Structures are given as C-alpha cells and as structure tokens.
C-alpha positions as CSV (number, residue, x, y, z in Angstrom):
1,X,15.1,9.1,38.9
2,X,12.5,11.7,39.1
3,X,11.2,14.3,36.3
4,X,8.2,16.6,35.3
5,X,6.7,18.5,32.3
6,X,7.3,22.0,31.6
7,X,6.3,24.5,28.9
8,X,8.3,27.0,27.4
9,X,6.5,29.3,24.9
10,X,4.4,27.0,22.6
11,X,6.7,23.9,23.3
12,X,6.2,21.2,25.8
13,X,9.4,19.6,27.6
14,X,10.0,16.5,29.7
15,X,12.3,17.5,32.5
16,X,14.4,14.8,34.1
17,X,16.4,15.2,37.2
18,X,19.7,13.3,36.6
19,X,21.7,13.4,40.1
20,X,23.3,16.2,41.7
21,X,26.0,18.3,40.6
22,X,28.8,17.9,42.9
23,X,30.4,21.2,42.3
24,X,27.1,23.5,43.2
25,X,25.1,20.8,44.9
26,X,22.3,21.7,43.0
27,X,20.1,18.9,40.9
28,X,21.1,18.5,37.4
29,X,18.2,18.8,34.8
30,X,18.0,17.6,31.5
31,X,15.2,19.1,29.1
32,X,14.1,17.1,26.0
33,X,11.6,18.8,23.8
34,X,8.5,16.9,23.2
35,X,6.7,19.1,21.0
36,X,3.5,21.2,21.3
37,X,1.3,19.0,22.9
38,X,1.1,18.3,26.7
39,X,0.2,14.6,26.2
40,X,3.3,14.0,24.1
41,X,5.4,15.4,27.1
42,X,3.6,12.9,29.5
43,X,4.3,10.0,27.2
44,X,7.8,11.2,26.8
45,X,8.8,11.8,30.6
46,X,7.1,8.1,31.2
47,X,9.4,6.6,28.5
48,X,12.6,8.3,30.0
49,X,11.8,7.1,33.5
50,X,11.2,3.5,32.1
51,X,14.5,3.7,30.3
52,X,16.5,4.9,33.4
53,X,15.1,2.1,35.5
54,X,16.1,-0.5,33.0
55,X,19.5,1.3,32.9
56,X,19.6,2.6,29.5
57,X,20.7,5.7,27.8
58,X,18.3,8.6,28.9
59,X,19.6,11.6,26.9
60,X,21.5,11.7,23.7
61,X,24.9,13.4,23.2
62,X,24.9,16.6,21.3
63,X,24.8,16.1,17.4
64,X,22.8,17.4,14.6
65,X,20.7,15.6,12.5
66,X,23.2,16.1,9.7
67,X,26.2,14.7,11.7
68,X,24.6,11.9,12.8
69,X,23.2,11.0,9.2
70,X,26.6,11.7,7.5
71,X,29.2,10.5,10.0
72,X,27.5,7.8,11.9
73,X,24.3,6.4,10.1
74,X,25.1,6.3,6.6
75,X,28.7,4.9,6.8
76,X,27.5,1.9,8.7
77,X,24.5,1.4,5.8
78,X,27.2,1.0,3.1
79,X,27.9,-2.5,3.7
80,X,24.3,-3.2,4.3
81,X,22.8,-1.7,1.2
82,X,22.6,-2.3,-2.6
83,X,25.2,0.3,-4.0
84,X,22.5,1.9,-6.0
85,X,20.3,2.4,-2.8
86,X,23.1,4.1,-0.9
87,X,23.9,6.1,-3.6
88,X,20.2,7.4,-3.6
89,X,20.2,7.8,0.4
90,X,23.4,9.9,0.2
91,X,22.0,11.9,-2.7
92,X,18.8,12.7,-0.7
93,X,20.7,13.6,2.4
94,X,23.0,15.9,0.5
95,X,20.3,17.5,-1.7
96,X,17.4,17.9,0.6
97,X,17.9,16.9,4.4
98,X,21.1,18.6,5.1
99,X,20.0,22.1,3.4
100,X,16.4,21.7,5.3
101,X,17.2,20.1,8.7
102,X,21.0,19.2,8.8
103,X,21.7,21.9,11.5
104,X,18.7,20.9,13.8
105,X,20.0,19.2,17.1
106,X,19.2,15.7,17.1
107,X,17.6,15.8,20.4
108,X,15.4,18.8,19.6
109,X,14.0,17.5,16.5
110,X,10.2,17.4,16.6
111,X,7.4,15.6,14.6
112,X,6.3,19.0,13.6
113,X,9.8,19.7,12.4
114,X,9.4,16.6,10.0
115,X,6.0,17.5,8.9
116,X,7.0,20.8,7.8
117,X,10.1,19.6,6.1
118,X,8.1,17.4,4.0
119,X,5.4,20.2,3.1
120,X,8.3,22.5,2.0
121,X,10.0,19.3,0.0
122,X,6.2,19.0,-1.7
123,X,5.8,22.5,-2.3
124,X,9.2,23.5,-3.5
125,X,11.9,21.1,-3.0
126,X,13.1,20.2,-6.5
127,X,16.6,21.9,-7.1
128,X,16.6,24.2,-10.1
129,X,18.8,23.6,-13.1
130,X,21.6,25.8,-14.1
131,X,20.1,28.7,-15.9
132,X,16.3,27.5,-14.9
133,X,14.0,30.4,-14.3
134,X,10.7,30.8,-12.4
135,X,9.8,29.4,-9.2
136,X,11.1,26.4,-7.7
137,X,8.9,23.3,-8.3
138,X,7.9,20.5,-5.7
139,X,9.4,16.9,-5.4
140,X,7.1,14.0,-6.4
141,X,5.2,12.5,-3.3
142,X,7.0,9.3,-4.2
143,X,10.1,11.0,-3.9
144,X,9.3,12.6,-0.6
145,X,8.0,9.3,0.7
146,X,11.4,7.7,-0.1
147,X,13.1,10.1,2.0
148,X,10.5,9.6,4.8
149,X,11.4,5.9,4.8
150,X,14.9,6.8,5.1
151,X,14.6,9.0,7.8
152,X,12.4,6.8,9.7
153,X,15.0,4.1,9.4
154,X,17.9,6.3,10.6
155,X,16.0,7.7,13.6
156,X,14.8,4.1,14.6
157,X,18.2,3.0,14.5
158,X,19.2,5.7,16.6
159,X,16.6,5.1,19.2
160,X,17.4,1.5,19.4
161,X,20.9,2.3,20.1
162,X,20.1,5.1,22.6
163,X,21.4,7.9,20.6
164,X,17.9,9.5,20.8
165,X,15.0,9.1,23.2
166,X,12.4,8.3,20.4
167,X,12.2,8.4,16.8
168,X,10.1,11.4,16.0
169,X,9.9,10.6,12.4
170,X,7.7,7.7,13.4
171,X,5.4,10.3,14.9
172,X,5.1,12.5,11.8
173,X,2.8,12.3,9.1
174,X,4.1,10.4,6.0
175,X,3.5,11.8,2.8
176,X,0.5,10.1,1.0
177,X,0.8,8.2,-2.2
178,X,-2.9,7.7,-2.3
179,X,-3.7,10.7,-4.1
180,X,-0.7,10.6,-6.4
181,X,-1.4,10.4,-10.2
182,X,-0.4,6.8,-11.4
183,X,2.4,7.2,-14.3
184,X,1.0,6.2,-17.6
185,X,2.3,3.0,-18.8
186,X,3.8,3.2,-22.4
187,X,3.8,0.3,-24.8
188,X,4.2,-0.5,-28.4
189,X,1.8,-2.4,-30.5
190,X,3.1,-5.5,-32.0
191,X,3.7,-4.1,-35.3
192,X,5.5,-1.0,-33.7
193,X,8.0,-3.7,-31.7
194,X,8.4,-5.4,-34.9
195,X,9.5,-2.0,-36.8
196,X,12.0,-1.7,-33.7
197,X,13.4,-5.0,-34.0
198,X,13.9,-4.8,-37.7
199,X,15.6,-1.2,-37.3
200,X,18.1,-2.3,-34.7
201,X,18.8,-5.6,-36.5
202,X,21.9,-4.2,-38.4
203,X,23.5,-3.0,-35.1
204,X,25.7,-5.2,-33.3
205,X,24.1,-5.2,-29.9
206,X,20.7,-6.2,-31.8
207,X,20.7,-9.4,-29.7
208,X,20.5,-7.7,-26.3
209,X,17.4,-5.7,-27.6
210,X,16.1,-9.0,-29.0
211,X,16.4,-10.7,-25.6
212,X,14.9,-7.8,-23.6
213,X,11.8,-7.5,-25.9
214,X,11.4,-11.2,-25.9
215,X,11.7,-11.9,-22.1
216,X,10.7,-8.5,-20.5
217,X,14.2,-8.1,-18.7
218,X,15.3,-5.1,-17.0
219,X,18.2,-3.1,-18.6
220,X,20.7,-4.2,-15.9
221,X,19.5,-7.8,-16.0
222,X,20.2,-7.9,-19.7
223,X,23.8,-6.5,-19.3
224,X,24.5,-8.5,-16.3
225,X,23.5,-11.8,-17.7
226,X,26.5,-14.5,-17.5
227,X,27.0,-17.2,-20.0
228,X,26.7,-19.8,-17.3
229,X,23.1,-18.4,-16.8
230,X,22.2,-19.4,-20.4
231,X,20.9,-22.6,-21.3
232,X,20.2,-22.7,-25.1
233,X,19.5,-26.5,-25.1
234,X,16.8,-26.3,-22.4
235,X,15.6,-22.8,-23.8
236,X,15.9,-20.5,-20.8
237,X,18.0,-18.0,-19.1
238,X,18.2,-17.5,-15.3
239,X,18.4,-13.8,-13.9
240,X,20.9,-13.6,-10.9
241,X,22.7,-10.3,-11.3
242,X,22.5,-6.9,-12.6
243,X,24.8,-4.6,-14.2
244,X,24.0,-1.1,-12.5
245,X,25.3,2.4,-12.8
246,X,25.7,4.5,-9.4
247,X,27.4,7.8,-10.1
248,X,28.2,6.8,-13.5
249,X,30.6,4.0,-12.3
250,X,29.6,0.5,-13.5
251,X,29.2,-2.5,-11.3
252,X,28.0,-5.8,-10.8
253,X,25.1,-5.8,-8.3
254,X,22.4,-8.2,-6.7
255,X,19.1,-8.3,-8.6
256,X,16.6,-5.7,-7.7
257,X,14.5,-7.8,-5.2
258,X,14.5,-11.4,-4.1
259,X,11.5,-12.4,-6.7
260,X,13.6,-10.8,-9.4
261,X,16.0,-13.8,-9.2
262,X,14.2,-16.2,-11.6
263,X,14.5,-18.6,-14.7
264,X,12.8,-17.4,-17.9
265,X,11.7,-19.6,-20.8
266,X,12.9,-18.5,-24.2
267,X,11.8,-19.8,-27.6
268,X,13.5,-21.3,-30.6
269,X,14.0,-17.8,-32.1
270,X,15.7,-16.3,-29.1
271,X,18.0,-19.3,-28.6
272,X,18.9,-18.9,-32.2
273,X,19.9,-15.1,-32.0
274,X,22.0,-16.1,-28.9
275,X,23.8,-19.0,-30.5
276,X,24.7,-16.6,-33.4
277,X,26.1,-13.9,-30.9
278,X,28.2,-16.3,-29.2
279,X,29.8,-17.0,-32.5
280,X,30.5,-13.3,-32.9
281,X,31.8,-13.1,-29.6
282,X,34.2,-16.0,-30.4
283,X,35.3,-14.4,-33.7
284,X,35.9,-11.1,-31.7
285,X,38.1,-13.2,-29.3
286,X,40.1,-14.7,-32.0
287,X,38.4,-17.9,-31.9
288,X,38.1,-18.3,-28.2
289,X,34.9,-19.2,-26.7
290,X,33.6,-17.0,-23.9
291,X,34.0,-18.3,-20.6
292,X,30.9,-19.3,-18.3
293,X,31.4,-16.3,-15.9
294,X,32.1,-13.8,-18.7
295,X,29.1,-11.4,-19.6
296,X,26.9,-12.2,-22.6
297,X,26.6,-8.6,-23.9
298,X,29.7,-6.7,-23.9
299,X,31.5,-4.4,-26.3
300,X,33.9,-6.1,-28.7
301,X,37.0,-5.5,-26.5
302,X,35.3,-7.6,-24.0
303,X,34.4,-4.6,-21.8
304,X,31.0,-3.9,-19.9
305,X,28.7,-1.8,-22.0
306,X,27.6,1.2,-19.7
307,X,23.8,1.0,-19.2
308,X,23.4,4.6,-20.1
309,X,24.9,4.2,-23.5
310,X,22.5,0.9,-24.1
311,X,19.7,3.4,-23.4
312,X,20.9,6.2,-25.6
313,X,21.5,3.7,-28.4
314,X,17.8,2.6,-28.1
315,X,16.7,6.2,-28.0
316,X,18.5,7.1,-31.0
317,X,17.0,4.2,-32.9
318,X,13.4,4.8,-31.8
319,X,13.8,8.6,-33.0
320,X,14.6,7.5,-36.6
321,X,11.6,5.2,-37.2
322,X,7.9,5.9,-37.0
323,X,6.8,4.3,-33.8
324,X,5.6,6.4,-30.6
325,X,8.3,7.4,-28.6
326,X,8.9,5.3,-25.4
327,X,12.0,4.5,-23.0
328,X,14.0,1.3,-22.9
329,X,12.0,0.3,-19.7
330,X,8.9,0.6,-21.6
331,X,10.3,-2.5,-23.8
332,X,9.6,-4.4,-20.6
333,X,6.0,-2.8,-20.6
334,X,5.5,-4.2,-23.9
335,X,6.3,-7.5,-23.4
336,X,3.8,-7.8,-20.6
337,X,1.1,-5.8,-22.1
338,X,1.3,-8.0,-25.6
339,X,1.3,-11.2,-23.6
340,X,-1.9,-10.0,-21.5
341,X,-3.5,-8.8,-24.4
342,X,-2.9,-12.5,-26.1
343,X,-4.6,-13.9,-23.1
344,X,-1.6,-15.3,-21.4
345,X,-2.4,-16.0,-17.7
346,X,-1.3,-13.1,-15.4
347,X,0.7,-15.1,-13.0
348,X,2.7,-16.3,-16.0
349,X,3.4,-12.9,-17.0
350,X,4.0,-12.0,-13.4
351,X,6.7,-14.7,-12.9
352,X,8.5,-13.7,-16.1
353,X,8.8,-10.2,-15.0
354,X,10.2,-10.9,-11.6
355,X,7.2,-9.2,-9.7
356,X,6.9,-9.7,-6.0
357,X,3.0,-11.0,-6.4
358,X,0.3,-11.3,-9.0
359,X,-1.5,-8.7,-7.2
360,X,1.5,-6.0,-8.0
361,X,1.4,-7.0,-11.7
362,X,-2.5,-6.6,-12.1
363,X,-2.2,-3.2,-10.4
364,X,0.7,-2.0,-13.0
365,X,-1.1,-3.3,-15.9
366,X,-4.7,-2.9,-15.1
367,X,-5.3,-0.7,-18.4
368,X,-4.9,-4.0,-20.1
369,X,-7.2,-6.2,-18.0
370,X,-10.6,-4.5,-18.8
371,X,-10.4,-5.8,-22.1
372,X,-9.4,-9.1,-20.8
373,X,-12.4,-9.0,-18.3
374,X,-14.7,-8.1,-21.2
375,X,-13.3,-11.3,-23.1
376,X,-13.8,-13.6,-20.2
377,X,-17.4,-12.4,-19.8
378,X,-18.1,-13.1,-23.8
379,X,-16.5,-16.7,-23.1
380,X,-18.7,-17.4,-20.2
381,X,-21.8,-16.3,-21.9
382,X,-20.6,-18.4,-25.0
383,X,-20.3,-21.5,-22.9
384,X,-23.6,-21.2,-21.4
385,X,-25.2,-20.5,-24.8
386,X,-23.5,-23.6,-26.0
387,X,-24.8,-26.1,-23.4
388,X,-28.3,-24.7,-24.0
389,X,-28.1,-25.3,-27.7
390,X,-26.6,-28.5,-26.7
391,X,-29.7,-29.8,-24.6
392,X,-32.3,-28.2,-26.9
393,X,-34.5,-30.7,-28.7
394,X,-34.0,-30.8,-32.3
395,X,-37.1,-29.8,-34.1
396,X,-36.1,-31.2,-37.5
397,X,-36.0,-34.6,-35.9
398,X,-39.7,-34.6,-35.1
399,X,-39.5,-32.9,-31.6
400,X,-42.2,-30.3,-32.8
401,X,-45.1,-32.4,-31.6
402,X,-43.6,-32.3,-28.1
403,X,-45.6,-30.2,-25.4
404,X,-42.7,-28.8,-23.9
405,X,-41.3,-27.3,-27.2
406,X,-43.3,-23.9,-28.1
407,X,-43.6,-23.2,-31.7
408,X,-44.4,-19.6,-33.0
409,X,-45.6,-18.3,-36.3
410,X,-43.3,-15.6,-37.0
411,X,-45.8,-13.8,-39.0
412,X,-47.6,-13.1,-35.7
413,X,-44.8,-10.9,-34.6
414,X,-43.6,-7.3,-36.0
415,X,-40.1,-6.9,-36.9
416,X,-39.1,-5.1,-34.1
417,X,-40.3,-7.9,-31.8
418,X,-38.1,-10.5,-33.1
C-alpha cells in the first residue's frame, strides 16, 4: 500500500492508494483528514500504512458521529454500565453532542472540531429553560470534562475496532478542572443537627434520616438497605446496593464505587431506633416480620420510597426550622465534618463514607483540617513542655544550690521583660 500527504485549503490529508478500479483502470485514492498540521498528516499516513500491512481496516465506513454514538456505541454500553451512568451518557449525547457535532462525518472529525465543541459548551452550552431570557450560559467545566471522558471512550472503542483510523478526542485538549471553583461544603453544627432530628422525629420515615445522620450513608444506600444487611446484635450495617432513580424510574443498582461496598459500625442508639422501626414494619404487615431481602425503609404498603420524595421531605422539614438550608446529601457532609472536628482519625471517617482513599477525604474536607492541625501543633508542644517540666529539678526540694540551676531575682527585671 502506498500513500502521500496533501493539503486542501487549511486542511492536511493522508491520501492512501487502495488498489485499482477495475472499471476505469485508475488508482483508487482515499482521503483521510488529519487536521491543520503537516506533522499530524505524516503520522496518520504512517499509521494507515502500518495497519494495511497488518491486514487491519484502513478506512471507516461512512457514518456520522451521531449515528455511531446512538446506533452502535450507546446500545452496547447499556449492559456494561450502571443504569444511572448510561442515562447520563444518553442525556449528554442528546442535549449536547448531537446538536454540536452529530452530523459531522466520523472519518472527517478532527481534534480542532473537538476543541471548538468544548469551547462552545463552556461559553454557552447550557440549555435554556422554558421562558428563560437573556444570553445562554456555559456548562460547568466538570460537566464538559464528563462529556470529554465519554467521547474519548466512544472513539477509543471505534479506533480499536477499526471503525475509525484514530481517536481524535485523545488528541484534543480536555477541559481543565484545575481552575474550577471548588464547591462549598455545607454542614450543620451539632446543635443544628439535633434540631433537625427532633423536628423529623414524629414522621414515619424519621428512622431513615436518623440512620443517614449517624452513618453518613448516601440517600440511595439508605433506601436500598435490606434487612439481611443489618446486624443489630453486632452493631453494624453493610452497604451492598443502592436505590436509584433514572428518568424518575426507581431501580436497585450496585453501589457507586468498589469502596462504597462497606460495613459501618452503629451505636446502641441507632440499633434501638432500627429495632423499633422493625416493630413498626411488623405491625404494618399484620404481625408478619419483614423478610431478609426486604428493603428496610419503605412506604406503609411495602413499596419503595422514591429517592426524590425522600429528599423533598428533608427539604420541607429544614424549611420549617431555624437552621441553615442544606441538601440531604449535606447530611453526609455533616456526619464527616462533626467526626473530624471531634478528632476522629481521617482514615476512619474515610472508611465510614466509603471513599476511594484517605487523600480524597482530606481533599473534600480540607476546610476542617486546618483546625485539626492547629490542635495537633498544640498537642505536640504540650508533650514537650510536659517532658521538660518533668525533668526539671525541683527547687523547693533543695535544688536551688545546684550550679546548673539559675535563680533570678524577679525584681531585677521590668514587668515587660518577664
């Protein structure tokens, strides 16, 4: 297989000769766009020749990016991803990728196209709500970065299978998360948390909020808890699944990450609340004990409580009492913040929350750590002072005559020198 590089306008192409057309006797040439740089075209041509020698697919069939994503790639991912992740992929493709790049031929997509697409999303990518006026706002850098991760995966799969020559998304500049503003962590003080728990105590679902506050479990983890994962005698609960809402449809899903699958110790107070709740469920079931696979927190008729309804109940209760407004997820932040302020080891807090590692926990709750570091500095200083005081000779016991003990007449010094 032979080839060359050519320039048309501002674009460089790798041109490969793919045999002879039997009807005309002329060479068949395929033009594969490389971008605006000659060096990229040379690299692409070398890759095409290498693939041809290995017997691999050299050029793709005619597909648009939208066709590839919606008709080929996304359906395959449905069985491989969590339902919520697949739904977010589909939503980002429909809302952002299809309008921006959906009609672009897959084999003509360039890194510059991807860069311009990201820039447009950051500037004015947010869709307006009905009746909303004014200029369009940009998407958050994290959202655009998530779209980049999705496209990179999709085009990487296409390149691996020979649908495209190369993954142009890998050559584009991913949106930076370095400069983005860190979201503010909201958390209650202990008296504010007590005020909320007192306010929600009369509600039927109060035990679920009690468990969330005392363990830092996520909303889906609390609502997805089964009775066989609750060990009241041993004082622990095991987090193994979550109840999630995808397009408002409720389903049971695996936990968020591998480290989210964990066991959390609970105290006697939480165990008592769960025992009382089990009695409530038995009464609602006409004396029949809940089964081990039954969900712990359900409606009176035994059906699942929708996660959004659970959050709305929290919001309504918070609005009625004199505490700062926070979200239900901030109850998890409250649990972690109060523990860290009380001096609990950050590794223990990380394990209770199910974080991937301690470094992530420290990064999220760094607003709490400066105070802990100050306390650590004071503790270290106190240790040294205590040791010095312990090893000093006791003047009252007659050590004043020892030559290595200096005695001063305080009258020789001014008040400011002491």
